[in-house]
C-alpha positions as CSV (number, residue, x, y, z in Angstrom):
1,M,-2.0,15.9,21.1
2,Q,-5.2,14.2,19.9
3,R,-5.6,10.5,20.3
4,L,-6.9,8.2,17.6
5,I,-10.4,7.3,18.7
6,P,-11.5,10.8,19.8
7,T,-10.2,12.1,16.5
8,L,-12.2,9.6,14.5
9,R,-15.3,10.4,16.5
10,R,-14.9,14.1,15.8
11,D,-14.7,13.2,12.1
12,G,-18.1,11.5,12.4
13,V,-16.7,8.0,11.6
14,D,-19.1,5.1,12.1
15,E,-18.5,3.3,15.5
16,G,-18.1,0.0,13.8
17,L,-15.4,1.3,11.5
18,I,-13.7,3.0,14.5
19,S,-13.6,-0.4,16.2
20,V,-12.0,-1.9,13.1
21,I,-9.4,0.9,12.9
22,N,-8.7,0.6,16.7
23,T,-8.1,-3.2,16.2
24,L,-5.6,-2.4,13.4
25,Q,-3.7,0.0,15.6
26,I,-3.6,-2.7,18.4
27,C,-2.0,-5.1,15.8
28,A,0.4,-2.3,14.7
29,K,1.7,-1.8,18.2
30,E,2.4,-5.5,18.6
31,I,4.2,-5.8,15.2
32,S,6.1,-2.6,15.9
33,F,7.4,-4.0,19.2
34,R,8.5,-7.3,17.5
35,I,10.3,-5.5,14.7
36,H,12.1,-3.0,16.9
37,Q,13.3,-5.9,19.1
38,G,15.1,-7.2,16.0
39,E,17.4,-10.1,16.7
40,L,16.5,-10.0,20.4
41,A,13.0,-11.2,19.6
42,G,14.4,-14.2,17.6
43,V,12.1,-13.6,14.6
44,L,14.6,-12.5,11.9
45,G,15.4,-14.7,8.9
46,S,13.4,-16.7,6.4
47,T,11.2,-19.7,6.9
48,L,11.3,-22.8,4.6
49,D,7.9,-21.9,3.1
50,E,6.6,-19.8,0.3
51,N,3.4,-17.8,0.4
52,I,0.5,-18.0,-2.2
53,Q,2.5,-15.5,-4.4
54,G,5.4,-17.9,-4.6
55,E,7.7,-15.7,-2.5
56,T,9.9,-17.0,0.4
57,Q,8.3,-16.0,3.7
58,K,10.2,-14.2,6.4
59,M,9.4,-15.3,10.0
60,L,8.1,-11.8,10.6
61,D,5.8,-12.2,7.6
62,V,4.2,-15.2,9.2
63,L,4.0,-13.6,12.6
64,S,2.5,-10.4,11.4
65,N,0.0,-12.2,9.3
66,Q,-1.1,-14.4,12.2
67,L,-1.4,-11.4,14.6
68,L,-3.5,-9.4,12.2
69,K,-5.7,-12.4,11.3
70,D,-6.3,-13.5,14.9
71,I,-6.9,-10.0,16.4
72,L,-9.1,-8.7,13.5
73,L,-11.2,-11.9,13.6
74,E,-12.0,-11.3,17.3
75,S,-13.8,-8.1,16.3
76,P,-17.6,-8.5,15.9
77,H,-17.5,-5.9,13.1
78,V,-15.2,-7.9,10.8
79,R,-17.0,-10.2,8.4
80,A,-13.9,-11.6,6.8
81,V,-10.2,-10.9,6.1
82,A,-8.0,-11.4,3.1
83,S,-4.2,-11.4,3.2
84,E,-1.5,-11.3,0.7
85,E,-0.1,-14.3,2.5
86,E,-3.2,-16.5,2.4
87,E,-4.6,-18.4,-0.6
88,G,-8.2,-17.6,0.3
89,I,-10.2,-15.5,2.7
90,V,-10.8,-16.2,6.4
91,D,-14.4,-15.7,7.6
92,G,-15.1,-13.8,10.8
93,H,-18.5,-12.8,12.2
94,T,-21.5,-13.4,9.9
95,D,-23.1,-10.1,10.8
96,G,-19.8,-8.1,10.6
97,G,-20.2,-4.9,8.6
98,Y,-16.6,-4.7,7.2
99,L,-14.1,-6.7,5.2
100,V,-10.3,-6.1,5.8
101,A,-7.6,-6.8,3.2
102,F,-4.0,-6.4,4.1
103,D,-0.4,-6.9,3.3
104,P,0.9,-7.8,6.7
105,L,4.6,-6.8,6.2
106,D,5.3,-5.0,3.0
107,G,9.0,-4.8,2.1
108,S,9.9,-7.8,4.2
109,S,13.2,-8.3,2.3
110,N,14.4,-5.3,4.3
111,I,13.9,-6.9,7.7
112,D,17.3,-8.6,8.0
113,I,19.1,-5.3,7.1
114,N,17.1,-3.2,9.6
115,S,15.5,-1.1,6.9
116,L,12.0,0.2,6.5
117,V,8.9,-2.1,6.4
118,G,5.2,-1.6,6.9
119,T,1.7,-2.9,7.0
120,I,-0.9,-1.9,4.4
121,F,-4.6,-2.2,4.9
122,S,-7.9,-1.7,3.0
123,V,-11.4,-1.7,4.6
124,L,-14.4,-2.4,2.5
125,P,-18.1,-2.6,3.4
126,T,-19.7,-6.1,3.6
127,P,-21.9,-6.4,0.5
128,Q,-25.6,-6.3,1.1
129,D,-26.3,-8.9,-1.6
130,S,-25.9,-12.6,-1.4
131,R,-22.2,-12.8,-2.2
132,S,-20.0,-14.9,0.0
133,G,-16.4,-16.1,0.1
134,P,-13.8,-14.3,-1.9
135,D,-16.5,-12.7,-4.1
136,M,-17.3,-10.3,-1.2
137,F,-14.0,-8.6,-1.7
138,L,-14.3,-8.1,-5.5
139,Q,-15.3,-4.4,-5.2
140,P,-13.5,-1.5,-6.9
141,G,-11.3,0.7,-4.8
142,T,-13.9,3.4,-4.9
143,E,-15.9,1.4,-2.4
144,Q,-13.2,1.5,0.3
145,V,-14.4,3.1,3.5
146,A,-10.9,3.4,4.9
147,A,-7.3,2.6,3.8
148,G,-3.8,3.2,5.1
149,Y,-0.6,1.8,6.3
150,V,1.7,1.6,9.3
151,L,5.3,2.5,8.7
152,Y,7.8,0.8,11.1
153,G,10.8,3.2,10.9
154,P,12.7,5.3,13.4
155,S,9.2,6.1,14.7
156,T,6.1,4.0,14.0
157,M,3.5,6.0,12.0
158,L,-0.1,5.2,11.2
159,V,-1.2,7.0,8.0
160,F,-4.8,6.5,6.9
161,T,-7.9,8.0,5.4
162,T,-11.6,7.5,6.0
163,G,-12.4,9.6,2.9
164,N,-11.9,12.9,4.6
165,G,-8.2,13.7,4.0
166,V,-5.1,11.9,5.1
167,R,-4.1,11.9,8.7
168,V,-0.8,10.8,10.3
169,F,-0.5,9.4,13.9
170,T,2.8,8.7,15.5
171,L,3.2,6.1,18.2
172,D,4.3,7.6,21.5
173,Q,6.4,4.8,23.0
174,K,6.0,6.3,26.5
175,V,2.2,6.0,26.7
176,G,1.7,3.4,24.1
177,E,-0.7,5.5,22.1
178,F,-0.9,6.8,18.5
179,L,-1.1,10.6,18.6
180,L,-2.1,12.9,15.8
181,T,0.9,14.6,14.2
182,D,-0.4,15.7,10.8
183,T,-4.1,16.5,10.1
184,D,-4.2,16.8,6.3
185,I,-1.3,15.7,4.1
186,Q,-1.2,17.3,0.6
187,I,1.1,16.0,-2.1
188,P,2.8,18.8,-4.1
189,R,1.6,18.9,-7.7
190,E,5.1,19.2,-9.1
191,T,8.2,17.1,-8.2
192,S,11.8,16.4,-9.1
193,E,12.0,12.9,-7.5
194,F,11.0,9.5,-8.8
195,A,11.1,6.0,-7.4
196,I,11.3,3.0,-9.6
197,N,13.2,-0.3,-9.7
198,M,15.8,0.5,-12.4
199,S,17.1,-3.1,-12.4
200,N,14.0,-4.0,-14.5
201,Y,14.6,-1.3,-17.1
202,R,15.4,-3.7,-20.0
203,H,12.0,-5.4,-19.4
204,W,9.8,-2.3,-19.6
205,Q,7.8,-1.2,-22.6
206,P,9.6,1.3,-24.8
207,A,7.4,4.2,-23.8
208,M,8.3,3.7,-20.1
209,R,12.0,3.4,-20.9
210,Q,11.8,6.7,-22.9
211,Y,10.1,8.4,-20.0
212,I,12.8,7.3,-17.6
213,D,15.6,8.2,-20.1
214,D,14.3,11.7,-20.3
215,L,14.2,12.0,-16.5
216,L,17.8,10.8,-16.3
217,Q,19.0,13.4,-18.8
218,G,17.9,16.1,-16.4
219,S,18.5,19.7,-17.4
220,N,20.3,18.5,-20.5
221,G,17.3,16.6,-21.9
222,P,13.8,17.5,-23.1
223,R,12.5,17.9,-19.5
224,N,14.9,20.8,-18.8
225,K,15.0,19.8,-15.2
226,N,17.1,17.6,-12.9
227,F,15.5,14.7,-11.2
228,N,16.7,12.6,-8.2
229,M,15.9,8.9,-8.0
230,R,15.0,7.2,-4.6
231,W,14.2,3.6,-4.0
232,V,13.7,1.8,-0.7
233,A,12.3,-1.5,-2.0
234,A,9.3,-1.2,0.2
235,M,6.2,0.4,-1.4
236,V,5.0,1.6,2.0
237,A,8.2,3.6,2.5
238,D,8.4,5.0,-1.1
239,V,4.8,6.1,-1.0
240,H,5.2,7.6,2.4
241,R,8.0,9.8,0.9
242,V,5.7,10.8,-1.9
243,L,3.0,11.7,0.5
244,C,5.4,13.8,2.6
245,R,7.2,15.7,-0.1
246,G,6.0,14.7,-3.5
247,G,7.4,12.5,-6.1
248,L,6.4,9.7,-8.6
249,F,6.4,6.0,-7.7
250,S,5.9,3.4,-10.4
251,Y,6.1,-0.4,-10.7
252,P,5.2,-0.8,-14.4
253,A,4.6,-3.9,-16.4
254,D,7.6,-6.0,-17.6
255,S,8.0,-8.7,-20.1
256,R,9.7,-11.5,-18.2
257,K,6.5,-13.5,-17.5
258,P,3.9,-12.6,-20.2
259,N,1.1,-14.2,-18.2
260,K,2.2,-12.3,-15.1
261,P,3.5,-8.9,-16.1
262,F,2.7,-7.0,-12.9
263,K,4.3,-7.0,-9.5
264,L,1.9,-5.2,-7.1
265,R,-1.5,-6.5,-5.9
266,L,-4.6,-4.5,-6.5
267,M,-6.4,-5.4,-3.2
268,Y,-3.5,-5.2,-0.8
269,E,-1.3,-2.5,-2.3
270,G,-2.8,-0.7,-5.3
271,N,-6.3,0.2,-3.9
272,P,-5.3,1.4,-0.4
273,M,-2.3,3.4,-1.7
274,A,-4.4,4.9,-4.5
275,M,-7.1,6.0,-2.0
276,L,-4.4,7.7,0.1
277,V,-2.8,9.4,-2.8
278,E,-6.0,10.7,-4.2
279,Q,-7.1,12.0,-0.8
280,A,-3.8,13.9,-0.7
281,G,-4.4,15.5,-4.1
282,G,-2.3,13.1,-6.2
283,I,-3.1,10.7,-9.0
284,A,-2.9,6.9,-9.0
285,H,-3.1,5.1,-12.3
286,T,-2.4,1.7,-13.8
287,G,-1.1,3.2,-17.1
288,E,-4.5,2.4,-18.6
289,Q,-7.1,3.6,-16.1
290,R,-7.5,5.0,-12.6
291,I,-6.6,2.4,-10.1
292,L,-9.7,2.9,-7.9
293,N,-11.9,2.2,-11.0
294,V,-10.4,-1.3,-11.6
295,Q,-13.1,-4.0,-11.1
296,P,-11.2,-6.9,-9.3
297,E,-11.5,-10.3,-10.9
298,H,-9.8,-12.2,-8.1
299,I,-8.4,-11.4,-4.7
300,H,-4.7,-11.7,-5.7
301,Q,-5.0,-9.8,-8.9
302,R,-1.9,-7.7,-9.9
303,I,-1.8,-4.4,-11.6
304,G,0.7,-1.7,-13.0
305,V,1.1,1.3,-10.7
306,I,2.0,4.9,-11.4
307,L,1.2,7.3,-8.6
308,G,2.2,10.5,-6.9
309,S,2.4,14.2,-7.8
310,A,-0.4,15.1,-10.2
311,E,1.6,16.9,-12.9
312,E,4.3,14.3,-13.0
313,V,1.9,11.4,-13.2
314,Q,0.1,13.1,-16.0
315,T,3.4,13.7,-17.9
316,C,4.3,10.0,-17.5
317,L,0.9,9.0,-18.8
318,Q,1.4,11.2,-21.9
319,Y,4.5,9.1,-22.7
320,L,2.4,5.9,-22.4
321,Q,-0.5,7.0,-24.6
322,G,-0.9,4.7,-27.5
323,S,1.8,2.3,-26.1
324,Q,-0.3,0.0,-23.9
325,S,0.6,-3.2,-25.7
326,A,2.4,-5.9,-23.8
327,P,6.1,-5.0,-23.3
328,T,8.8,-6.8,-25.1
329,D,12.4,-7.4,-24.2
330,V,15.1,-5.3,-25.8
C-alpha cells in the first residue's frame, strides 16, 4: 500500500504543503494513541475551564489543542495557527507559506462514553498582502489548499483533499504509518439517510421543520420514500458516513439565541468539510449560499450547514427557498 508522502509527491503537491500535512499526521498519531489508551492514559473527564466558545473543555480537548499547536508551530512552513479552543491566533514563522485552522477534538462530548471523535483541519495560503494577525485567516473557503479530518474510531483514518479528489489513509498500528486505502471517494447523488439533531426541532424555522416532517413520513408522505436517521453527535463522524455511503447532514439555524443562531464554525468545521464534500461530488450550503463562498468576518464565525448527497441537498434547499428569515419558536 502507498504511504502518505510518496502519494502526495505523485500528486504534484508543493513540498511546503507536504511538510504541513506530514506534521498534521504526526499530531494525529499522538492524539490517536492518547485516545485509544482511554482511562489508562488518565486524560478522560472535563477540566474546570471553558473555551472561547463558552463550552466546558475536556482534558483531551486541551491536550489535543496543545499538541497540534506546539508541533505545527515547529514547522518553518506554518505562518500561524487558529484553533476553535483559542481566542486569537498564534504566530509561527514569519516566512511560513501556510495558515492552519483546526478543531482539535470534534465531538469531545463523546470521549467519556468511548464513542467517535476526530480532528478537523483547514490549510490556507499566507496572504501576499500586508495583512497580519487574525485578518490573515479571513479568506473564503475557495482559497483552501488542503482540508480534511482524522477520525479516531475502531481504526484511525486520515481523510483529506488537496483539490484533486478525496483520499483516505488508514493508520497501520504495526508500522505506525498512514497507508492509502481509498483513492477517490465519491458521494452517491441520491440517499435515504439524514443526520440532524432532532432535539432542536421546535427551534427550527418552519421550512426546515416541514422538510424533516416529510422525511419522517417516509413512503406514506410526499417524498414516497423511506428515510433512516443517523446521529453520532460528532460532525466528523456524521460527515464521514456521508462521504462513505451518502446522506444529508444538517445543523440549521435555531431561535434560542437570536444573536447566535448557528452552532458550527465556518473556519474550523464548515469550510474544511465543504471542500471535502464538494471534491467528492456533493453539495455544501448554508441555506443561503455555498459555504465555500462565504467571506469570513471573524475567525470564530458560525454558519448554518446543509451538506451531502447532491440531489437531497437540492431538495432541502427547495423547501427553504423564500424562508430565510430568522427562525421563531413554535
